[in-house]
C-alpha atoms as one frame of an Amber mdcrd trajectory, in Angstrom:
protein
 267.596  23.084  21.344 263.873  21.618  21.756 261.546  22.404  18.992 258.541
  23.020  21.271 257.949  25.451  24.576 255.303  25.435  27.211 254.733  28.819
  27.774 252.925  30.949  30.644 251.784  34.248  31.515 250.615  35.358  34.440
 248.293  38.392  35.140 248.201  40.126  38.211 246.776  43.191  39.485 249.908
  44.847  41.767 248.897  47.673  44.387 251.548  49.396  46.825 251.337  45.651
  49.273 254.471  44.112  48.174 253.702  41.216  50.534 250.245  40.538  49.277
 251.459  40.855  45.861 253.928  38.974  46.036 251.752  36.261  47.757 249.289
  36.067  44.607 252.500  36.023  42.293 253.585  32.824  44.465 250.258  31.573
  43.900 249.894  31.874  39.933 253.488  30.710  39.859 252.678  27.710  40.971
 249.634  26.731  38.928 252.023  28.137  36.098 254.075  24.888  36.902 251.443
  23.120  37.620 250.045  23.398  33.864 253.870  22.478  32.709 255.196  25.352
  32.150 258.880  25.695  31.376 258.844  29.540  30.777 256.735  32.043  32.988
 256.528  35.691  32.222 255.301  37.818  34.615 254.114  41.418  33.973 255.072
  45.167  33.934 255.738  46.366  38.145 254.363  43.171  38.681 255.242  43.600
  42.413 254.366  47.109  43.096 252.622  50.142  41.976 251.333  53.158  44.014
 250.070  56.639  42.522 252.380  57.852  45.481 255.784  58.888  43.571 257.695
  59.572  46.666 256.450  55.671  48.045 257.532  54.424  44.497 261.161  56.073
  45.106 261.117  54.663  48.551 260.308  51.164  47.046 263.207  51.069  44.385
 266.069  49.364  45.514 269.152  47.374  43.895 268.763  44.053  43.048 270.868
  43.135  45.998 268.400  44.832  48.622 265.378  44.465  46.393 262.678  42.402
  48.091 260.414  41.502  45.363 264.305  40.412  42.994 265.337  37.875  45.947
 262.018  36.907  46.282 261.181  35.560  42.168 264.634  34.241  42.356 264.065
  31.953  44.850 260.888  31.197  43.135 262.402  30.331  39.981 264.828  28.001
  41.575 262.067  26.339  43.761 260.336  25.845  40.838 263.096  24.873  38.396
 261.908  26.839  35.882 262.742  29.870  33.249 260.894  33.004  35.117 260.149
  36.364  32.997 260.769  38.729  35.917 258.217  41.212  33.297 259.189  44.252
  35.023 260.318  45.397  39.115 261.370  49.367  39.846 264.781  49.147  40.731
 267.980  51.250  41.238 270.722  50.874  39.184 274.421  50.900  39.984 274.667
  55.160  39.818 271.450  54.758  42.198 268.966  56.219  39.072 265.549  54.486
  39.055 264.542  52.305  36.170 261.953  49.985  34.785 264.164  46.359  34.871
 262.706  43.719  33.338 264.804  40.698  33.986 265.366  36.901  32.962 266.227
  33.980  35.759 267.238  30.500  35.302 266.090  27.385  36.747 268.994  27.234
  39.101 268.311  30.776  39.796 270.816  32.424  37.781 270.360  36.262  36.084
 270.253  35.552  32.482 269.698  38.962  31.340 267.818  42.511  31.997 266.700
  45.268  30.198 265.703  48.811  31.319 262.922  49.672  29.858 264.073  52.368
  27.213 260.669  54.379  26.083 259.400  56.368  28.522 255.526  56.885  28.694
 254.893  60.064  28.721 251.335  60.690  27.592 248.080  62.542  28.388 245.232
  59.958  27.410 241.733  61.397  26.651 242.712  64.486  28.438 241.736  62.493
  31.836 245.023  60.849  33.355 248.602  62.313  32.817 251.435  60.075  32.283
 255.082  61.105  32.948 257.421  58.054  33.428 260.703  59.686  32.325 260.147
  62.085  35.834 260.647  59.113  37.304 262.739  56.726  35.718 265.848  56.711
  34.005 265.484  55.635  29.956 267.536  52.062  29.312 269.559  52.908  26.349
 270.396  49.221  25.235 268.369  46.742  23.308 268.815  43.085  24.637 268.398
  39.750  23.636 268.496  36.508  26.377 269.578  33.372  25.462 267.193  30.622
  26.538 267.448  27.168  26.044 264.632  27.372  23.098 266.414  30.004  21.586
 267.028  33.549  21.789 264.016  36.451  23.685 264.066  39.997  22.844 263.216
  42.056  25.649 260.930  44.952  25.943 258.431  46.579  28.149 255.153  48.102
  27.559 255.468  51.441  25.939 258.240  49.950  23.968 255.713  48.065  21.954
 254.832  51.617  20.007 258.373  51.520  18.592 258.526  49.059  16.131 262.056
  49.489  14.950 263.416  48.106  18.369 261.695  44.534  17.657 262.692  44.935
  14.270 266.357  45.052  15.576 265.879  42.816  17.757 264.465  40.168  15.140
 267.902  40.772  12.727 270.217  40.282  16.164 268.489  36.511  16.077 265.873
  36.955  18.504 262.304  34.261  17.317 260.856  35.184  20.635 259.779  38.567
  21.722 258.353  39.639  25.569 256.292  42.475  26.310 255.656  42.543  29.305
 253.028  45.401  30.500 250.580  47.667  32.756 248.795  48.576  29.564 246.158
  51.532  29.995 242.047  50.392  29.947 241.423  53.052  27.316 244.167  52.849
  25.024 243.615  48.437  25.451 239.660  49.385  24.614 240.713  51.306  21.598
 242.572  47.908  20.159 245.603  49.595  20.261 246.976  46.038  22.483 245.778
  43.549  20.296 246.478  45.575  16.921 250.372  46.400  18.016 251.114  42.811
  19.643 250.193  41.092  16.788 251.992  43.741  14.206 255.216  43.274  15.988
 254.782  39.220  16.029 253.939  39.466  11.954 256.264  42.019  10.901 258.817
  40.228  12.817 258.399  36.464  12.362 258.245  35.850  16.358 256.515  34.464
  19.034 255.232  37.534  21.197 254.943  36.702  25.027 252.680  39.597  26.718
 251.876  39.215  29.957 249.814  42.023  31.425 248.191  43.560  34.518 244.859
  44.261  35.157 242.358  46.003  37.351 242.476  49.081  39.253 245.724  49.265
  41.570 245.473  52.500  43.303 243.120  56.033  42.398 241.293  55.884  38.696
 244.146  54.197  37.046 242.528  50.901  35.254 245.163  48.747  33.604 243.681
  46.394  30.348 244.448  43.051  31.529 244.057  40.456  28.505 247.337  39.288
  28.505 248.681  37.180  25.188 250.262  34.889  23.884 251.086  35.182  19.745
 252.300  33.275  16.807 254.731  34.434  14.258 252.058  34.292  11.815 249.821
  36.632  14.008 247.055  33.888  15.630 246.331  34.632  19.119 247.278  31.543
  20.822 245.814  32.127  24.764 244.445  35.091  25.879 243.297  36.520  29.300
 240.335  38.670  29.827 240.767  41.325  33.203 240.943  38.927  36.185 243.955
  37.415  37.535 245.018  33.980  36.240 247.587  32.098  33.896 247.231  31.625
  30.276 249.292  28.493  28.423 250.704  28.051  24.883 252.835  25.139  23.180
 255.031  26.997  21.001 256.031  25.484  17.904 259.188  27.164  17.335 259.325
  25.922  14.110 256.914  28.310  13.014 259.310  31.078  13.271 261.290  29.691
  10.090 258.036  28.562   8.172 257.067  32.135   8.459 259.735  33.965   7.772
 260.064  31.431   4.896 256.821  33.050   3.614 256.898  36.398   4.228 261.226
  37.376   3.883 260.686  41.312   5.168 263.762  41.007   7.386 266.058  40.368
   4.420 264.290  43.293   2.529 265.580  46.465   3.748 266.956  49.502   1.780
 268.089  52.533   2.359 265.958  55.476   1.435 266.714  59.212   1.811 264.725
  61.005   4.475 262.525  63.522   3.610 263.129  67.172   4.713 261.329  68.121
   8.109 258.803  70.672   7.107 259.753  70.358   3.246 257.282  68.561   0.904
 258.787  67.143  -1.669 259.286  69.146  -5.332 256.766  67.567  -7.495 258.541
  66.735 -10.409 257.900  68.081 -14.239 255.753  66.787 -16.373 257.295  65.435
 -19.908
């Protein structure tokens, strides 16, 4: 197992023009390869975004019929790299729409898939409602992908607000975490993106690889950008701004064990009794 990993995050702004989106992604993957990346990570919904729910439904296809999936598998094989397809709008074996992240190896082999567990149903600032559960079937299983450099714990965007998922992945063996996203501008500007990602790195002692979309894909929708690569001690190794591009970093994988030997919280779980719902704790009588 190699002690270092050259990783790249691609940042793009997907629209409802699939052909144009794939052309831009091709150029950005080639740029990442030219910078020596061995593992390249793409954002959530990297291939297609539309405010029209019917267009999203029509776009969703199973892997065997999914133009973007087949195209990106071919690109991974062409460049001989490991590729995280951050997520695509796909259909599962029961024809349900899913928001699916995939890891593809350098021979074009499908290594792992993960369907987003936590649906982003929110109303940020009372301005724009989001209702992912109206489109997608939530995933039910956490996923580790076996890479030459260790295990990758997979997640997508809104998952980042649920720390127990990442603790579970780390305790199962993850040393790397992927958080591809199309994070909202409003919550990004409020500091949620950087804060949550650094917290996930610190509390698990994992590297966090977080490629993100930026800009205006449709209507009033704004994505925050600021793709990040974060070390297990919480240092930001690379950060994008708000434009298309590629960020890279060389990960010293020994930093995982070093961080976990300094703060050993993954070994310190204790069982405890949860409070009764809606009932405050009974004060103890003084003696």
